[in-house]
C-alpha positions in Angstrom: 129.1 104.3 61.3 129.3 100.8 62.7 126.1 99.2 64.1 126.4 96.2 66.3 123.3 94.0 66.0 122.2 91.7 68.9 124.5 92.8 71.7 122.5 95.6 73.2 119.2 94.0 72.5 116.9 94.0 75.6 118.8 96.7 77.5 115.9 99.1 77.4 113.6 96.5 78.9 116.0 95.7 81.7 116.5 99.3 82.6 112.6 99.9 82.5 112.1 96.9 84.7 114.6 98.1 87.3 113.1 101.6 87.3 109.5 100.2 87.8 110.8 97.8 90.6 112.4 100.8 92.5 109.4 103.1 92.0 107.1 100.4 93.3 109.3 99.8 96.4 109.3 103.5 97.1 105.5 103.6 96.9 105.2 100.6 99.2 107.5 102.2 101.8 105.7 105.4 101.8 102.3 103.6 102.2 103.7 101.6 105.1 104.9 104.7 106.8 101.7 106.5 106.4 99.7 103.5 107.6 101.8 103.3 110.7 101.2 107.0 111.4 97.5 106.6 111.1 97.6 103.6 113.5 99.7 105.5 116.0 97.2 108.5 115.8 94.3 106.1 116.4 95.9 104.5 119.3 96.7 107.9 120.8 93.1 109.0 120.5 91.9 105.8 122.1 94.1 106.2 125.0 93.1 109.9 125.3 89.4 108.8 125.4 90.0 106.2 128.0 92.0 108.5 130.2 89.3 111.3 129.9 86.6 108.7 130.8 88.6 107.4 133.8 89.2 110.9 135.0 85.5 111.9 134.8 84.3 108.8 136.5 87.1 108.0 139.0 89.4 111.0 139.3 92.8 112.2 138.2 94.6 109.3 140.0 92.8 106.7 138.1 93.3 108.7 134.8 97.1 108.9 135.5 97.0 105.1 136.2 95.3 104.3 132.9 97.7 106.6 131.0 100.6 105.0 132.6 99.5 101.5 131.7 99.3 102.4 128.1 102.7 104.1 128.0 101.0 107.5 127.7 101.5 110.8 129.6 98.9 113.4 130.4 100.2 116.5 129.0 97.3 118.8 129.9 94.5 118.2 132.6 91.5 120.4 133.2 88.6 119.5 135.3 85.7 121.8 135.9 82.0 121.9 136.4 79.6 122.0 139.2 79.4 119.1 141.7 77.7 116.1 140.0 78.6 117.5 136.5 82.3 117.2 135.8 84.1 117.9 132.6 87.6 116.7 132.0 89.8 117.7 129.1 93.0 115.8 128.6 95.8 116.2 126.1 97.8 112.9 125.9 101.2 112.1 124.5 101.5 108.5 123.2 104.2 107.0 121.0 105.1 110.3 119.5 101.7 111.3 118.8 99.3 113.6 120.7 95.5 113.4 121.1 92.9 115.2 123.1 89.6 114.1 124.5 86.9 115.7 126.6 84.6 113.6 128.9 81.7 114.9 130.8 79.4 113.2 133.3 76.0 114.3 134.3 73.4 113.3 136.8 70.1 112.3 135.1 66.7 112.7 136.7 67.0 109.4 138.6 70.4 110.4 140.3 72.3 108.2 137.9 75.6 109.4 136.4 76.3 109.0 132.7 79.7 109.7 131.2 80.3 110.7 127.5 83.5 111.4 125.6 83.8 113.6 122.6 86.4 115.5 120.6 87.5 118.7 122.5 
């Protein structure tokens, strides 16, 4: 058997360094994709909250306007409740994500309306 000394020296280190670099790049790409998804979901929820609040305080036309200004679409709309106590449930599509919000308004003892938004 013939052994060559010196020519293959360092090959394992170069291969290992390349493997580590590729693995690191894959992890960074996966983290960026996951982070982008979280941001899109958060934005969709923010738009859903704004649309629900607009709907409960100013009606469906204003809710549609707010959704349109943010590039969102109201997928589901449900408004119910006795006069002076309205509940609006919206399902909003935004940038490939969907989010829901429920907003209610109530008259307090002084005749003032307060609006609240929460998860459906």
